[in-house]
C-alpha positions in Angstrom: -11.4 5.4 -4.6 -12.1 2.8 -7.2 -10.8 2.3 -10.8 -13.5 3.0 -13.4 -12.5 -0.4 -15.0 -14.3 -2.2 -12.1 -17.6 -0.4 -12.5 -20.5 -0.8 -14.8 -21.5 2.4 -16.7 -24.5 3.0 -14.4 -22.3 2.8 -11.3 -19.9 5.5 -12.7 -22.5 8.2 -13.3 -22.9 10.0 -10.0 -24.7 13.3 -9.7 -21.8 14.8 -7.9 -18.2 15.7 -8.8 -15.4 15.9 -6.3 -12.7 18.6 -6.8 -9.3 18.1 -5.2 -6.2 20.2 -5.1 -3.6 17.5 -5.9 0.0 17.1 -7.1 0.3 18.4 -10.6 -2.9 20.6 -10.4 -6.6 20.4 -9.7 -8.3 17.0 -10.2 -12.0 16.2 -10.7 -13.5 12.9 -9.8 -17.0 11.5 -10.4 -18.9 10.1 -7.5 -20.5 6.7 -7.8 -21.9 3.9 -5.7 -21.3 0.1 -5.5 -24.0 -2.2 -4.3 -21.7 -4.6 -2.4 -18.2 -4.3 -1.2 -16.5 -7.1 0.8 -13.6 -6.0 3.0 -11.8 -8.8 4.9 -15.0 -10.8 5.3 -17.1 -7.7 6.2 -19.9 -7.1 3.7 -20.7 -3.4 3.1 -23.6 -2.4 0.9 -24.4 0.7 -1.1 -21.0 2.3 -0.6 -20.3 5.7 -2.0 -17.1 5.8 -4.0 -14.9 8.2 -5.9 -14.1 7.0 -9.4 -10.8 7.5 -11.3 -9.6 6.5 -14.8 -6.0 6.7 -13.5 -3.8 3.8 -12.3 -4.0 3.7 -8.5 -0.6 2.1 -7.9 2.4 0.9 -9.9 0.9 -2.6 -9.7 -1.9 -2.5 -12.3 -3.8 -5.2 -10.4 -4.7 -2.6 -7.7 -8.2 -1.4 -8.4 -9.4 0.1 -5.0 -7.8 2.5 -2.6 -9.4 2.4 0.9 -9.8 5.7 2.7 -9.9 6.7 6.3 -13.7 7.0 6.4 -14.0 3.3 5.7 -11.3 2.3 8.2 -12.7 4.5 11.0 -15.2 1.8 12.0 -12.5 -1.0 12.3 -8.9 -1.5 13.4 -6.3 -2.7 10.9 -3.6 -5.1 11.9 -0.8 -5.8 9.3 1.7 -8.6 9.9 4.1 -8.3 7.0 6.3 -11.1 8.3 3.5 -13.7 7.8 1.9 -12.0 4.8 -1.4 -11.4 6.5 -3.7 -8.6 7.7 -7.0 -8.6 9.6 -9.7 -6.2 10.5 -10.6 -6.1 14.2 -13.0 -4.0 16.3 -10.2 -2.2 18.2 -10.3 -0.6 21.6 -7.8 -3.0 23.0 -4.3 -1.5 22.4 -2.3 -1.5 25.6 -1.6 1.8 27.3 2.2 1.9 26.9 4.7 4.5 25.8 5.1 2.6 22.5 1.5 3.6 21.4 1.6 6.6 19.1 -1.2 9.1 19.4 -3.0 10.2 16.2 -5.0 13.3 15.5 -7.5 14.2 12.8 -6.4 17.4 11.1 -9.5 19.6 10.9 -8.5 21.3 7.7 -7.3 18.4 5.6 -9.4 15.7 7.4 -6.3 13.5 7.4 -4.7 11.6 10.2 -1.5 13.2 11.6 1.1 12.1 14.1 4.3 13.4 15.7 7.5 12.5 13.9 11.2 13.5 14.1 13.4 14.1 11.1 17.1 14.7 12.0 16.1 15.9 15.5 13.5 18.3 13.9 10.0 17.7 15.4 7.3 17.8 12.7 3.6 17.1 12.2 3.2 14.3 9.6 0.3 13.0 7.7 -0.2 9.2 7.5 -0.5 8.6 3.8 -0.6 4.9 3.0 -1.8 5.7 -0.5 1.7 6.4 -1.7 4.5 3.9 -2.3 7.2 6.4 -1.4 8.9 6.7 2.0 7.9 10.3 2.6 7.2 13.8 1.3 8.6 17.0 2.8 7.7 20.6 2.1 10.3 23.0 0.7 9.2 25.7 3.1 11.0 24.0 6.0 14.7 24.5 5.0 15.9 22.9 8.2 14.5 19.6 6.9 16.5 19.8 3.7 19.6 20.9 5.6 19.6 17.6 7.4 19.6 15.7 4.2 22.8 14.2 2.7 24.5 15.4 -0.5 22.8 12.5 -2.3 20.1 14.2 -4.4 18.1 13.3 -7.4 14.6 14.0 -8.9 11.6 11.9 -9.8 8.7 12.3 -12.2 5.4 11.5 -10.7 1.8 11.5 -12.0 -0.5 12.8 -9.3 -4.2 13.2 -9.5 -3.7 16.6 -11.0 -1.2 15.5 -13.6 2.6 15.0 -14.1 5.1 16.8 -11.9 8.8 16.5 -11.2 10.0 16.6 -7.6 13.4 16.6 -6.0 14.6 13.6 -4.0 16.8 13.8 -0.9 18.4 11.1 1.3 17.4 11.6 4.9 19.7 9.9 7.5 17.1 9.4 10.3 13.3 9.3 10.8 11.4 8.5 14.0 7.7 8.2 14.5 6.8 8.5 18.1 9.5 6.5 19.9 10.0 4.2 16.9 13.2 4.8 14.8 13.0 3.9 11.1 16.5 4.6 9.9 17.4 6.4 6.6 14.6 7.3 4.2 14.2 8.9 0.7 12.2 12.1 0.8 10.3 13.5 -2.1 10.6 17.3 -2.0 7.2 18.8 -2.8 6.7 21.7 -5.1 6.3 25.2 -3.7 2.8 25.8 -2.1 1.8 22.1 -2.6 -1.0 20.3 -0.9 0.9 19.7 2.4 2.0 23.3 2.6 -1.6 24.5 2.1 -2.7 22.3 5.0 0.2 23.6 7.2 1.7 20.1 7.4 5.5 19.5 7.0 5.7 15.9 5.8 3.7 12.8 4.9 4.7 9.3 5.7 4.0 6.7 3.1 3.9 2.9 2.5 7.7 2.8 2.1 8.0 3.4 5.8 5.0 1.4 6.9 6.5 -1.7 5.2 9.4 -1.6 7.6 7.4 -2.8 10.6 4.2 -4.7 11.6 1.6 -2.4 12.9 -1.9 -1.9 14.4 -3.9 1.1 13.3 -6.8 2.0 15.5 -8.4 5.1 14.0 -11.4 5.0 16.3 -9.1 5.5 19.3 -6.6 7.6 17.4 -3.8 5.2 18.2 -1.1 3.3 16.4 1.5 0.8 17.5 4.5 -0.6 15.6 5.8 -4.1 16.6 7.8 -7.0 15.3 11.3 -7.2 13.8 13.0 -4.3 12.0 12.3 -5.1 8.3 14.2 -2.1 6.9 17.1 -4.1 5.3 14.6 -6.3 3.5 12.3 -3.7 2.1 14.2 -0.4 1.7 14.0 0.6 -1.9 16.4 3.1 -3.5 16.7 3.7 -7.3 19.8 2.0 -8.8 19.6 2.8 -12.6 17.2 5.8 -12.7 15.0 5.0 -15.8 11.3 5.9 -15.4 9.1 4.6 -18.1 5.6 3.6 -19.2 4.4 0.8 -21.5 4.1 1.9 -25.1 2.9 -0.8 -27.4 5.6 -3.5 -27.6 8.1 -1.2 -26.0 8.8 1.0 -23.0 8.7 4.8 -23.4 11.3 6.6 -21.3 9.5 9.4 -19.5 12.3 10.6 -17.3 15.9 10.0 -16.4 16.6 10.7 -12.8 19.2 13.3 -11.9 22.7 12.0 -11.0 21.7 8.5 -11.9 23.7 6.0 -14.0 20.9 6.2 -16.7 21.3 10.0 -16.9 25.0 9.5 -17.8 24.4 6.7 -20.3 23.4 8.5 -23.4 19.7 7.6 -23.1 17.2 10.4 -23.2 13.5 11.0 -22.3 11.4 10.0 -25.3 13.5 7.0 -26.3 11.7 3.7 -26.7 13.2 0.6 -25.2 12.6 -2.6 -27.3 14.7 -5.1 -25.3 16.3 -5.7 -21.9 19.3 -8.0 -21.6 18.6 -9.3 -25.1 14.9 -10.2 -24.5 12.1 -8.3 -26.2 9.8 -6.3 -24.1 6.8 -8.3 -25.4 8.4 -11.5 -24.2 8.9 -10.2 -20.7 5.1 -10.3 -20.2 4.9 -7.1 -18.2 7.7 -8.0 -15.7 10.5 -5.5 -16.1 12.5 -6.1 -12.9 15.7 -6.4 -14.9 15.7 -2.7 -15.7 16.8 -2.1 -12.1 19.3 -4.9 -11.1 21.2 -5.0 -7.9 24.0 -2.5 -7.4 27.2 -3.5 -9.1 25.5 -5.5 -11.8 24.5 -4.3 -15.3 21.5 -4.2 -17.6 21.6 -4.0 -21.4 19.0 -1.6 -22.7 18.1 -2.0 -26.3 16.8 1.2 -27.9 14.3 0.8 -30.7 16.0 1.5 -33.9 19.2 2.4 -32.0 22.1 1.0 -30.0 22.1 -1.3 -27.0 23.5 0.5 -24.0 25.0 -1.2 -21.0 24.4 0.5 -17.6 25.9 -0.5 -14.3 23.5 -0.1 -11.4 24.6 2.0 -8.4 23.0 2.7 -5.1 23.4 6.3 -5.9 21.0 7.6 -3.2 22.6 5.7 -0.3 24.1 7.7 2.5 27.8 6.7 3.1 28.3 5.2 6.5 24.6 5.1 7.4 23.1 1.6 8.1 19.7 0.6 6.8 19.0 -1.1 10.1 17.0 1.1 12.5 18.1 -0.7 15.7 21.6 -1.6 17.0 22.7 -5.2 16.6 21.3 -7.5 19.2 18.2 -5.4 19.8 15.2 -7.7 20.5 12.1 -7.1 18.3 9.1 -5.5 19.9 6.7 -8.3 20.6 3.1 -8.3 19.4 1.0 -6.4 21.9 -1.0 -8.6 24.3 -4.7 -8.2 24.0 -5.0 -7.0 20.4 -8.1 -8.8 19.0 -9.6 -9.5 22.4 -12.7 -7.2 21.7 -13.2 -9.0 18.3 -13.1 -12.4 20.0 -15.5 -11.1 22.6 -17.8 -10.0 19.8 -17.8 -13.5 18.3 -18.7 -15.0 21.7 -21.4 -12.3 22.0 -23.2 -14.1 19.1 -23.6 -17.3 21.1 -26.6 -18.9 22.9 -28.4 -16.7 25.5 -26.9 -16.9 29.0 -24.5 -15.2 31.4 -21.3 -16.0 29.4 -22.7 -14.5 26.2 -23.9 -11.4 28.1 -20.4 -11.0 29.7 -18.8 -11.1 26.2 -21.2 -8.5 24.9 -20.4 -6.3 27.8 -16.7 -6.4 26.8 -17.6 -4.9 23.5 -19.9 -2.3 25.0 -17.2 -1.2 27.4 -14.4 -1.0 24.9 -13.5 2.6 23.9 -13.7 3.7 20.3 -15.6 0.8 18.9 -17.9 1.9 16.2 -21.6 2.4 17.1 -22.7 -0.2 14.6 -20.9 -3.0 16.5 -22.0 -1.7 19.9 -25.6 -1.6 18.7 -25.4 -5.3 17.7 -23.7 -6.2 21.1 -26.4 -4.3 23.0 -29.2 -6.2 21.2 -27.4 -9.5 21.8 -26.9 -8.7 25.4 -30.5 -7.8 25.9 -31.5 -11.1 24.3 -29.0 -13.1 26.4 -30.3 -11.7 29.7 -34.0 -10.7 29.3 -35.2 -8.2 31.8 -31.7 -6.8 32.7 -31.1 -3.2 31.8 -28.4 -3.0 29.1 -25.9 -0.1 29.2 -26.8 2.6 26.7 -30.5 1.5 26.4 -33.4 3.8 26.9 
């Protein structure tokens, strides 16, 4: 999916409209096509895209959302600790109990995996397109029973429009054999998209940020590794003001239930003209001070009204539950040996004709789950490296 702001008019006008049942109602998207798209050094041409006028993420700089169809031909490795990611050919994850099996749900065409919420086994959708930790359906009451008393709500704008969902603090989530500690779950509306696809929960970027990972869609496999990042990246609301930019101010769209903001005297529809004495215009789009650390305060200046001081609280935290997923002293899971080997073999496969080049090409040809495009290239290179030798898969 791509923001319409990035496309010329002739690229937006497709002859087909996609209809999706989304949060907030039914959404309609135009189809378009981009002549060239560069993804981590890989150049893709004439790519079909779905076009939206909506913001894709809270960060307005995000203009493209990459879907599973595009990732099915490569493997994604994300190393949060070193701020890097790479696309590799895949087919080289070790066969260990730490590897999580993925499945492609035939109805929704989304990737699913097995997860456990408070000892309740569920089928979960892998949804990296949402910033939240997870969504759960209301039709599984045992999932809500495991949640703590810490409850709130949140206003979201889905593809189908605005909707308000409940929030619940969940003490424990595991994906495969990997624990992730406490999470915040958005409670879907009745008969929402997950319910219609007979899926209990979705796992979002809020969870994926807690660990490095390798996602090999071609082989339906995923592996988490590296240190437990939960204490660094867990985000819980502390003030409870939701807003959007409105000229030189911020328009309050929602005050979260049971939050400090809800008890402050502010109300939805108020406009904020200053934070901690600084005008909104002078903050240049950076409003971090509206949600300070727990125990500290923010002074909210209402346009044409009073300045209200609010003390931030970690009001969705579970008493006595640690953010760390592993006990003290647990060694981090090391990066799996061999990841990237097929990609390195593909690079050697591009070398001068000879036995070593042919051997490297054979590694690619024998790797499971590598997309046909890369195998076709390796097959041609191997044939050129050893003329007269029958290449596997040739006719």
